[in-house]
C-alpha positions, -999 to +999 in steps of 0.1 A: +002+000-001+028+024+010+055+012-014+069+036-038+057+032-075+070+036-107+045+064-112+062+088-089+099+078-096+113+108-111+149+098-121+133+089-155+119+123-164+134+145-190+134+171-161+145+147-134+179+147-117+195+121-139+189+139-172+199+171-156+230+158-147+236+144-179+229+176-196+254+193-174+279+166-179+275+169-220+279+206-216+311+204-196+326+173-208+328+160-173+317+124-171+320+124-133+289+144-130+269+113-141+289+084-128+274+090-094+239+080-109+253+044-118+267+013-101+305+010-103+299-022-126+282+001-152+308+027-152+327+016-182+294+014-202+285+049-194+323+063-201+320+047-236+286+060-242+297+094-231+326+094-253+308+082-282+281+108-277+306+137-275+319+128-307+286+125-324+274+157-311+300+175-331+283+163-365+255+190-365+223+200-346+201+171-356+231+145-346+235+163-314+199+161-307+197+123-313+230+117-295+218+134-265+186+116-263+203+082-269+226+091-239+199+102-219+179+068-224+211+049-220+219+065-187+186+063-171+180+027-182+214+016-168+205+038-135+172+022-133+186-012-137+209-007-108+180+002-086+163-030-096+137-011-115+125-016-150+133+011-177+099+022-192+111+051-212+119+087-207+090+107-192+080+144-204+090+174-188+065+188-164+045+157-154+026+154-121+049+139-095+025+147-066+034+168-037+060+147-020+088+143-046+090+182-052+090+189-015+117+164-008+140+180-037+130+214-024+139+205+012+174+192-001+180+224-022+171+250+004+179+231+037+145+234+052+129+202+059+098+217+080+075+220+049+082+184+040+076+170+076+045+190+076+034+175+043+040+141+051+027+143+087-006+160+077-012+134+052-005+105+077-027+123+103-056+127+078-053+091+067-053+078+101-081+100+112-104+092+083-099+054+085-104+055+123-137+076+119-149+051+093-142+020+115-157+036+147-187+046+127-194+010+114-184-006+148-219-005+165-238-024+140-268-047+145-254-082+152-282-096+133-272-075+101-245-096+085-240-071+057-234-043+083-210-066+101-191-072+068-189-033+062-176-029+099-148-057+091-138-040+059-134-007+075-115-022+105-092-040+080-084-009+061-077+011+094-053-017+110-036-024+077-030+012+070-017+020+105+005-012+101+021-004+069+026+031+080+046+019+111+065-009+091+075+019+065+087+042+094+109+013+107+123+002+075+150+018+052+139+027+016+150+001-010+144+020-042+115+025-066+102-008-062+095-034-034+119-061-033+098-087-050+094-065-082+131-060-086+143-069-123+180-058-120+211-074-106+222-048-082+192-038-062+210-009-045+194+023-039+207+060-047 
């Protein structure tokens, strides 16, 4: 229920941090700006792609555009594989990432974590409160009304599982974009 999903992964966006780093690396000729985004075992492949792309970019504007896109796709694909996540293509600039990712990025950028903490804790508080109220409202059902009893059990289970998932998430380190059972890559390390 609370596991990160591919929908909100932002490293595969054309305006995400991986492609942003790739643009800077290509502008400056400094491959080190992007090597941090891949596993050590993948460094040679990225170095080769980088060198090849720098050479092709000199052939003209169309070649530069195509080479850059090839490099972005290669880098993001290898980065995602290193996290154990599938590559599903580059995502468009300006897509909706929800409130949490931009708030987390902003906190890192400006050093102020308070708005992020408020966003997350307000969301958690609201989620617990709503599920609690639903379960409480359904609790005093007529014991001879099986359907009403089932509605209570459904509300009870939703409340308990939500609280349990929140607690488990708060006690566990993040693993990357996907739960362990969905990993497809060999590395499984997070960034």
